[in-house]
N, CA, C and O atoms as a CHARMM CRD file, in Angstrom:
* protein
*
  256
    1    1 UNK  N     -2.33300   3.64900  -5.90000 PROA 1      0.00000
    2    1 UNK  CA    -1.74400   3.40300  -4.66600 PROA 1      0.00000
    3    1 UNK  C     -0.35200   2.78100  -4.89100 PROA 1      0.00000
    4    1 UNK  O     -0.22500   1.96800  -5.80600 PROA 1      0.00000
    5    2 UNK  N      0.66800   3.09900  -4.14300 PROA 2      0.00000
    6    2 UNK  CA     2.04600   2.63700  -4.29200 PROA 2      0.00000
    7    2 UNK  C      2.23000   1.84200  -3.04700 PROA 2      0.00000
    8    2 UNK  O      1.76700   2.20400  -1.96500 PROA 2      0.00000
    9    3 UNK  N      2.95500   0.69000  -3.23400 PROA 3      0.00000
   10    3 UNK  CA     3.37200  -0.18100  -2.16000 PROA 3      0.00000
   11    3 UNK  C      4.76100  -0.59100  -2.34900 PROA 3      0.00000
   12    3 UNK  O      5.19200  -0.65600  -3.50000 PROA 3      0.00000
   13    4 UNK  N      5.53900  -0.88600  -1.32200 PROA 4      0.00000
   14    4 UNK  CA     6.86800  -1.27500  -1.48400 PROA 4      0.00000
   15    4 UNK  C      7.03100  -2.83300  -1.57600 PROA 4      0.00000
   16    4 UNK  O      6.18900  -3.52200  -1.00100 PROA 4      0.00000
   17    5 UNK  N      7.92300  -3.35800  -2.17100 PROA 5      0.00000
   18    5 UNK  CA     8.17500  -4.75200  -2.31700 PROA 5      0.00000
   19    5 UNK  C      8.97100  -5.09800  -1.06400 PROA 5      0.00000
   20    5 UNK  O      9.95300  -4.42400  -0.75500 PROA 5      0.00000
   21    6 UNK  N      8.55500  -6.16200  -0.31900 PROA 6      0.00000
   22    6 UNK  CA     9.21600  -6.53100   0.91300 PROA 6      0.00000
   23    6 UNK  C      9.61300  -8.05600   0.76800 PROA 6      0.00000
   24    6 UNK  O      9.04700  -8.83500   0.00100 PROA 6      0.00000
   25    7 UNK  N     10.69900  -8.38700   1.63800 PROA 7      0.00000
   26    7 UNK  CA    11.14900  -9.78800   1.63600 PROA 7      0.00000
   27    7 UNK  C     10.20700 -10.56200   2.50800 PROA 7      0.00000
   28    7 UNK  O      9.80200 -10.12100   3.58400 PROA 7      0.00000
   29    8 UNK  N      9.85800 -11.76000   2.00100 PROA 8      0.00000
   30    8 UNK  CA     8.94900 -12.63300   2.73100 PROA 8      0.00000
   31    8 UNK  C      9.72100 -13.98500   2.70900 PROA 8      0.00000
   32    8 UNK  O      9.51700 -14.74600   1.76300 PROA 8      0.00000
   33    9 UNK  N     10.55600 -14.31300   3.64900 PROA 9      0.00000
   34    9 UNK  CA    11.44700 -15.56100   3.63000 PROA 9      0.00000
   35    9 UNK  C     12.32100 -15.43600   2.43500 PROA 9      0.00000
   36    9 UNK  O     12.96600 -14.39800   2.28200 PROA 9      0.00000
   37   10 UNK  N     12.39800 -16.45000   1.53800 PROA 10     0.00000
   38   10 UNK  CA    13.15000 -16.32200   0.40400 PROA 10     0.00000
   39   10 UNK  C     12.38300 -15.67900  -0.79100 PROA 10     0.00000
   40   10 UNK  O     12.94000 -15.66000  -1.88800 PROA 10     0.00000
   41   11 UNK  N     11.23700 -15.19400  -0.65400 PROA 11     0.00000
   42   11 UNK  CA    10.41300 -14.61800  -1.68100 PROA 11     0.00000
   43   11 UNK  C     10.38600 -13.14200  -1.53700 PROA 11     0.00000
   44   11 UNK  O     11.04500 -12.55300  -0.68100 PROA 11     0.00000
   45   12 UNK  N      9.63300 -12.57900  -2.36900 PROA 12     0.00000
   46   12 UNK  CA     9.33700 -11.12600  -2.28400 PROA 12     0.00000
   47   12 UNK  C      7.72600 -11.08800  -2.28000 PROA 12     0.00000
   48   12 UNK  O      7.00300 -11.93800  -2.80100 PROA 12     0.00000
   49   13 UNK  N      7.31500  -9.96200  -1.60400 PROA 13     0.00000
   50   13 UNK  CA     5.87500  -9.84300  -1.51100 PROA 13     0.00000
   51   13 UNK  C      5.52900  -8.28500  -1.52500 PROA 13     0.00000
   52   13 UNK  O      6.37400  -7.40900  -1.34200 PROA 13     0.00000
   53   14 UNK  N      4.21100  -8.06300  -1.75900 PROA 14     0.00000
   54   14 UNK  CA     3.69400  -6.75100  -1.60400 PROA 14     0.00000
   55   14 UNK  C      2.37400  -6.74000  -0.65600 PROA 14     0.00000
   56   14 UNK  O      1.38200  -7.43700  -0.86900 PROA 14     0.00000
   57   15 UNK  N      2.52400  -5.85400   0.40000 PROA 15     0.00000
   58   15 UNK  CA     1.36400  -5.77700   1.31400 PROA 15     0.00000
   59   15 UNK  C      0.07700  -5.14500   0.60500 PROA 15     0.00000
   60   15 UNK  O      0.12200  -4.38900  -0.36600 PROA 15     0.00000
   61   16 UNK  N     -0.93400  -5.53100   1.17700 PROA 16     0.00000
   62   16 UNK  CA    -2.25400  -5.00700   0.78600 PROA 16     0.00000
   63   16 UNK  C     -2.77100  -4.05500   1.83700 PROA 16     0.00000
   64   16 UNK  O     -3.00400  -4.50000   2.96100 PROA 16     0.00000
   65   17 UNK  N     -2.98200  -2.69000   1.54000 PROA 17     0.00000
   66   17 UNK  CA    -3.38600  -1.76000   2.61200 PROA 17     0.00000
   67   17 UNK  C     -4.79100  -2.14000   3.21300 PROA 17     0.00000
   68   17 UNK  O     -5.70600  -2.67600   2.58800 PROA 17     0.00000
   69   18 UNK  N     -4.79700  -1.77900   4.48800 PROA 18     0.00000
   70   18 UNK  CA    -6.02400  -2.14800   5.27300 PROA 18     0.00000
   71   18 UNK  C     -7.25400  -1.57000   4.66200 PROA 18     0.00000
   72   18 UNK  O     -8.27500  -2.25700   4.64300 PROA 18     0.00000
   73   19 UNK  N     -7.24700  -0.28700   4.12700 PROA 19     0.00000
   74   19 UNK  CA    -8.49600   0.29900   3.70000 PROA 19     0.00000
   75   19 UNK  C     -8.94000  -0.40300   2.32700 PROA 19     0.00000
   76   19 UNK  O    -10.13300  -0.43300   2.02500 PROA 19     0.00000
   77   20 UNK  N     -8.00300  -0.94000   1.54100 PROA 20     0.00000
   78   20 UNK  CA    -8.36200  -1.79000   0.38100 PROA 20     0.00000
   79   20 UNK  C     -8.94900  -3.14400   0.88800 PROA 20     0.00000
   80   20 UNK  O     -9.93400  -3.63700   0.33900 PROA 20     0.00000
   81   21 UNK  N     -8.39200  -3.67200   1.83500 PROA 21     0.00000
   82   21 UNK  CA    -8.80900  -4.95700   2.32100 PROA 21     0.00000
   83   21 UNK  C    -10.27300  -4.88000   2.77200 PROA 21     0.00000
   84   21 UNK  O    -11.11500  -5.72700   2.47200 PROA 21     0.00000
   85   22 UNK  N    -10.52200  -3.70100   3.58100 PROA 22     0.00000
   86   22 UNK  CA   -11.86400  -3.44000   4.17800 PROA 22     0.00000
   87   22 UNK  C    -12.94600  -3.23200   2.94900 PROA 22     0.00000
   88   22 UNK  O    -14.04300  -3.79000   2.96000 PROA 22     0.00000
   89   23 UNK  N    -12.52500  -2.40000   1.93500 PROA 23     0.00000
   90   23 UNK  CA   -13.53700  -2.05200   0.91000 PROA 23     0.00000
   91   23 UNK  C    -13.79400  -3.23200  -0.05400 PROA 23     0.00000
   92   23 UNK  O    -14.90500  -3.38800  -0.56000 PROA 23     0.00000
   93   24 UNK  N    -12.76000  -4.06000  -0.30300 PROA 24     0.00000
   94   24 UNK  CA   -12.96400  -5.06400  -1.28700 PROA 24     0.00000
   95   24 UNK  C    -13.56700  -6.45000  -0.45000 PROA 24     0.00000
   96   24 UNK  O    -14.32700  -7.26000  -0.98200 PROA 24     0.00000
   97   25 UNK  N    -13.14700  -6.53600   0.75100 PROA 25     0.00000
   98   25 UNK  CA   -13.77200  -7.74400   1.55400 PROA 25     0.00000
   99   25 UNK  C    -12.92200  -8.86100   1.37400 PROA 25     0.00000
  100   25 UNK  O    -13.50800  -9.93900   1.27700 PROA 25     0.00000
  101   26 UNK  N    -11.59100  -8.87500   1.30000 PROA 26     0.00000
  102   26 UNK  CA   -10.76600  -9.96200   1.32100 PROA 26     0.00000
  103   26 UNK  C    -10.33800 -10.37300   2.64700 PROA 26     0.00000
  104   26 UNK  O    -10.44400  -9.56800   3.57200 PROA 26     0.00000
  105   27 UNK  N     -9.86000 -11.55100   2.84500 PROA 27     0.00000
  106   27 UNK  CA    -9.40300 -11.85200   4.22100 PROA 27     0.00000
  107   27 UNK  C     -8.17200 -12.82500   4.06800 PROA 27     0.00000
  108   27 UNK  O     -7.90400 -13.29900   2.96300 PROA 27     0.00000
  109   28 UNK  N     -7.48800 -13.09400   5.09700 PROA 28     0.00000
  110   28 UNK  CA    -6.30300 -14.01800   5.12000 PROA 28     0.00000
  111   28 UNK  C     -6.86300 -15.31000   4.67700 PROA 28     0.00000
  112   28 UNK  O     -7.96900 -15.67300   5.07600 PROA 28     0.00000
  113   29 UNK  N     -6.13600 -16.03400   3.85400 PROA 29     0.00000
  114   29 UNK  CA    -6.51800 -17.30800   3.31700 PROA 29     0.00000
  115   29 UNK  C     -7.17900 -17.27800   1.97500 PROA 29     0.00000
  116   29 UNK  O     -7.23600 -18.27700   1.25800 PROA 29     0.00000
  117   30 UNK  N     -7.67100 -16.13100   1.65100 PROA 30     0.00000
  118   30 UNK  CA    -8.43400 -16.07400   0.27800 PROA 30     0.00000
  119   30 UNK  C     -7.36200 -16.36600  -0.86000 PROA 30     0.00000
  120   30 UNK  O     -6.21000 -15.94200  -0.77300 PROA 30     0.00000
  121   31 UNK  N     -7.78400 -17.05500  -1.84400 PROA 31     0.00000
  122   31 UNK  CA    -6.93800 -17.23400  -2.95700 PROA 31     0.00000
  123   31 UNK  C     -6.99500 -16.03400  -3.90200 PROA 31     0.00000
  124   31 UNK  O     -7.99900 -15.33000  -4.00900 PROA 31     0.00000
  125   32 UNK  N     -5.80600 -15.83000  -4.61300 PROA 32     0.00000
  126   32 UNK  CA    -5.60400 -14.77500  -5.54600 PROA 32     0.00000
  127   32 UNK  C     -4.91400 -15.17900  -6.88000 PROA 32     0.00000
  128   32 UNK  O     -3.78000 -15.65600  -6.91300 PROA 32     0.00000
  129   33 UNK  N     -5.63800 -14.96600  -7.91400 PROA 33     0.00000
  130   33 UNK  CA    -5.04100 -15.30500  -9.25400 PROA 33     0.00000
  131   33 UNK  C     -4.07400 -14.08500  -9.75500 PROA 33     0.00000
  132   33 UNK  O     -4.47700 -12.92200  -9.73700 PROA 33     0.00000
  133   34 UNK  N     -2.85800 -14.41900 -10.17200 PROA 34     0.00000
  134   34 UNK  CA    -2.01200 -13.51000 -10.56500 PROA 34     0.00000
  135   34 UNK  C     -1.76500 -13.70000 -12.13300 PROA 34     0.00000
  136   34 UNK  O     -1.36700 -14.75500 -12.62600 PROA 34     0.00000
  137   35 UNK  N     -2.04600 -12.57000 -12.82900 PROA 35     0.00000
  138   35 UNK  CA    -1.75500 -12.60100 -14.31400 PROA 35     0.00000
  139   35 UNK  C     -0.83200 -11.45900 -14.64900 PROA 35     0.00000
  140   35 UNK  O     -0.97800 -10.34000 -14.15700 PROA 35     0.00000
  141   36 UNK  N      0.13700 -11.77700 -15.51500 PROA 36     0.00000
  142   36 UNK  CA     1.02400 -10.77400 -15.94300 PROA 36     0.00000
  143   36 UNK  C      0.82000 -10.43400 -17.46100 PROA 36     0.00000
  144   36 UNK  O      0.62300 -11.29900 -18.31500 PROA 36     0.00000
  145   37 UNK  N      0.88400  -9.12700 -17.70500 PROA 37     0.00000
  146   37 UNK  CA     0.85100  -8.67900 -19.04300 PROA 37     0.00000
  147   37 UNK  C      2.19100  -7.92000 -19.33300 PROA 37     0.00000
  148   37 UNK  O      2.27900  -6.72300 -19.06200 PROA 37     0.00000
  149   38 UNK  N      3.22300  -8.60700 -19.87700 PROA 38     0.00000
  150   38 UNK  CA     4.50600  -8.09200 -20.04500 PROA 38     0.00000
  151   38 UNK  C      4.50400  -6.90000 -21.22200 PROA 38     0.00000
  152   38 UNK  O      5.38400  -6.03900 -21.25400 PROA 38     0.00000
  153   39 UNK  N      3.57700  -6.95000 -22.03500 PROA 39     0.00000
  154   39 UNK  CA     3.48800  -5.92600 -23.21100 PROA 39     0.00000
  155   39 UNK  C      3.09700  -4.55900 -22.54800 PROA 39     0.00000
  156   39 UNK  O      3.46800  -3.50500 -23.06500 PROA 39     0.00000
  157   40 UNK  N      2.30900  -4.58200 -21.34200 PROA 40     0.00000
  158   40 UNK  CA     1.87500  -3.36300 -20.83200 PROA 40     0.00000
  159   40 UNK  C      2.53600  -3.22400 -19.41600 PROA 40     0.00000
  160   40 UNK  O      2.12500  -2.35200 -18.65100 PROA 40     0.00000
  161   41 UNK  N      3.57500  -4.08800 -19.04600 PROA 41     0.00000
  162   41 UNK  CA     4.25500  -3.91600 -17.87400 PROA 41     0.00000
  163   41 UNK  C      3.35300  -3.97200 -16.68100 PROA 41     0.00000
  164   41 UNK  O      3.59900  -3.21700 -15.74100 PROA 41     0.00000
  165   42 UNK  N      2.31900  -4.80000 -16.62000 PROA 42     0.00000
  166   42 UNK  CA     1.35000  -4.91200 -15.58700 PROA 42     0.00000
  167   42 UNK  C      1.17600  -6.24900 -15.00200 PROA 42     0.00000
  168   42 UNK  O      1.34800  -7.25900 -15.68300 PROA 42     0.00000
  169   43 UNK  N      0.83200  -6.29000 -13.73300 PROA 43     0.00000
  170   43 UNK  CA     0.46300  -7.49100 -13.01900 PROA 43     0.00000
  171   43 UNK  C     -0.92800  -7.24300 -12.50000 PROA 43     0.00000
  172   43 UNK  O     -1.18300  -6.16300 -11.96800 PROA 43     0.00000
  173   44 UNK  N     -1.88000  -8.22000 -12.62900 PROA 44     0.00000
  174   44 UNK  CA    -3.24400  -8.02100 -12.30800 PROA 44     0.00000
  175   44 UNK  C     -3.56200  -9.09200 -11.27100 PROA 44     0.00000
  176   44 UNK  O     -3.21600 -10.25500 -11.48100 PROA 44     0.00000
  177   45 UNK  N     -4.18300  -8.75800 -10.20400 PROA 45     0.00000
  178   45 UNK  CA    -4.57100  -9.75400  -9.11800 PROA 45     0.00000
  179   45 UNK  C     -6.06200  -9.86000  -9.04500 PROA 45     0.00000
  180   45 UNK  O     -6.73200  -8.83400  -8.92500 PROA 45     0.00000
  181   46 UNK  N     -6.59500 -10.98400  -9.10700 PROA 46     0.00000
  182   46 UNK  CA    -7.93900 -11.29300  -9.08700 PROA 46     0.00000
  183   46 UNK  C     -8.19900 -12.14400  -7.74000 PROA 46     0.00000
  184   46 UNK  O     -7.67200 -13.25200  -7.63400 PROA 46     0.00000
  185   47 UNK  N     -8.98300 -11.64600  -6.75000 PROA 47     0.00000
  186   47 UNK  CA    -9.22600 -12.29700  -5.58600 PROA 47     0.00000
  187   47 UNK  C    -10.50100 -13.12300  -5.75800 PROA 47     0.00000
  188   47 UNK  O    -11.55400 -12.62500  -6.15600 PROA 47     0.00000
  189   48 UNK  N    -10.35300 -14.40300  -5.43800 PROA 48     0.00000
  190   48 UNK  CA   -11.59900 -15.31300  -5.46900 PROA 48     0.00000
  191   48 UNK  C    -12.58300 -14.97000  -4.36400 PROA 48     0.00000
  192   48 UNK  O    -12.26800 -14.55500  -3.24900 PROA 48     0.00000
  193   49 UNK  N    -13.80800 -15.19200  -4.80900 PROA 49     0.00000
  194   49 UNK  CA   -14.90800 -15.05700  -3.75800 PROA 49     0.00000
  195   49 UNK  C    -15.32800 -13.62600  -3.49400 PROA 49     0.00000
  196   49 UNK  O    -16.23300 -13.43000  -2.68300 PROA 49     0.00000
  197   50 UNK  N    -14.70900 -12.54600  -4.15100 PROA 50     0.00000
  198   50 UNK  CA   -15.05900 -11.27800  -3.99000 PROA 50     0.00000
  199   50 UNK  C    -15.91300 -10.81800  -5.06900 PROA 50     0.00000
  200   50 UNK  O    -15.58700 -10.83400  -6.25600 PROA 50     0.00000
  201   51 UNK  N    -17.10000 -10.37900  -4.57300 PROA 51     0.00000
  202   51 UNK  CA   -18.16000  -9.95700  -5.48500 PROA 51     0.00000
  203   51 UNK  C    -18.51100  -8.54600  -5.02900 PROA 51     0.00000
  204   51 UNK  O    -19.08900  -8.41600  -3.95000 PROA 51     0.00000
  205   52 UNK  N    -18.21500  -7.50900  -5.74500 PROA 52     0.00000
  206   52 UNK  CA   -18.64000  -6.20600  -5.30200 PROA 52     0.00000
  207   52 UNK  C    -19.22400  -5.42900  -6.37200 PROA 52     0.00000
  208   52 UNK  O    -18.70000  -5.45200  -7.48600 PROA 52     0.00000
  209   53 UNK  N    -20.30800  -4.71300  -6.13000 PROA 53     0.00000
  210   53 UNK  CA   -20.95400  -3.82800  -7.07700 PROA 53     0.00000
  211   53 UNK  C    -20.16400  -2.52900  -7.07600 PROA 53     0.00000
  212   53 UNK  O    -19.96700  -1.89500  -6.04000 PROA 53     0.00000
  213   54 UNK  N    -19.72000  -2.15700  -8.26100 PROA 54     0.00000
  214   54 UNK  CA   -19.08500  -0.87100  -8.40600 PROA 54     0.00000
  215   54 UNK  C    -20.02600   0.23200  -8.32000 PROA 54     0.00000
  216   54 UNK  O    -21.16400   0.04600  -8.75200 PROA 54     0.00000
  217   55 UNK  N    -19.68500   1.43500  -7.78700 PROA 55     0.00000
  218   55 UNK  CA   -20.61800   2.47600  -7.86800 PROA 55     0.00000
  219   55 UNK  C    -20.68100   3.15800  -9.24600 PROA 55     0.00000
  220   55 UNK  O    -19.69300   3.20200  -9.97900 PROA 55     0.00000
  221   56 UNK  N    -21.88400   3.69300  -9.57800 PROA 56     0.00000
  222   56 UNK  CA   -22.02500   4.42100 -10.75900 PROA 56     0.00000
  223   56 UNK  C    -21.96000   5.84100 -10.48800 PROA 56     0.00000
  224   56 UNK  O    -22.52600   6.35500  -9.52300 PROA 56     0.00000
  225   57 UNK  N    -21.22300   6.52000 -11.39600 PROA 57     0.00000
  226   57 UNK  CA   -21.02500   8.07000 -11.23100 PROA 57     0.00000
  227   57 UNK  C    -22.40000   8.66500 -11.11900 PROA 57     0.00000
  228   57 UNK  O    -23.31800   8.15700 -11.76300 PROA 57     0.00000
  229   58 UNK  N    -22.59700   9.66600 -10.37600 PROA 58     0.00000
  230   58 UNK  CA   -23.78100  10.44500 -10.12200 PROA 58     0.00000
  231   58 UNK  C    -24.25900  10.88500 -11.36000 PROA 58     0.00000
  232   58 UNK  O    -25.44400  10.65100 -11.59800 PROA 58     0.00000
  233   59 UNK  N    -23.56200  11.49800 -12.23600 PROA 59     0.00000
  234   59 UNK  CA   -24.07400  12.03900 -13.45700 PROA 59     0.00000
  235   59 UNK  C    -24.14000  11.22100 -14.72500 PROA 59     0.00000
  236   59 UNK  O    -24.28600  11.68300 -15.85600 PROA 59     0.00000
  237   60 UNK  N    -24.00600   9.86800 -14.37500 PROA 60     0.00000
  238   60 UNK  CA   -24.03100   8.91300 -15.51900 PROA 60     0.00000
  239   60 UNK  C    -25.36200   8.90700 -16.26400 PROA 60     0.00000
  240   60 UNK  O    -25.34900   8.97600 -17.49300 PROA 60     0.00000
  241   61 UNK  N    -26.46800   8.83200 -15.61500 PROA 61     0.00000
  242   61 UNK  CA   -27.71000   8.78000 -16.17900 PROA 61     0.00000
  243   61 UNK  C    -27.95500  10.18000 -16.93400 PROA 61     0.00000
  244   61 UNK  O    -28.56100  10.15600 -18.00500 PROA 61     0.00000
  245   62 UNK  N    -27.56000  11.23500 -16.47400 PROA 62     0.00000
  246   62 UNK  CA   -27.70300  12.62000 -16.96500 PROA 62     0.00000
  247   62 UNK  C    -27.04300  12.78200 -18.33200 PROA 62     0.00000
  248   62 UNK  O    -27.50800  13.56800 -19.15800 PROA 62     0.00000
  249   63 UNK  N    -25.94600  12.03000 -18.57600 PROA 63     0.00000
  250   63 UNK  CA   -25.20900  12.00300 -19.82900 PROA 63     0.00000
  251   63 UNK  C    -25.89700  11.30900 -20.96500 PROA 63     0.00000
  252   63 UNK  O    -25.66000  11.59700 -22.13800 PROA 63     0.00000
  253   64 UNK  N    -26.72600  10.42100 -20.61100 PROA 64     0.00000
  254   64 UNK  CA   -27.47000   9.56500 -21.52600 PROA 64     0.00000
  255   64 UNK  C    -28.67700  10.24600 -22.30800 PROA 64     0.00000
  256   64 UNK  O    -29.35100   9.58700 -23.09900 PROA 64     0.00000
């Protein structure tokens, strides 16, 4: 998913799409940990209090 960087006061920010918010279960006021990995040109966001079971692919057990 691609998002645009926007100005927020004197800072910059990235909005979180509504469908992502709904699926992950985050809400306004939740804390987020931001980690940067300059070697891979990545920023990783970890939302506190979010515990979600990821789905297993339907053919996962068939491959074993």
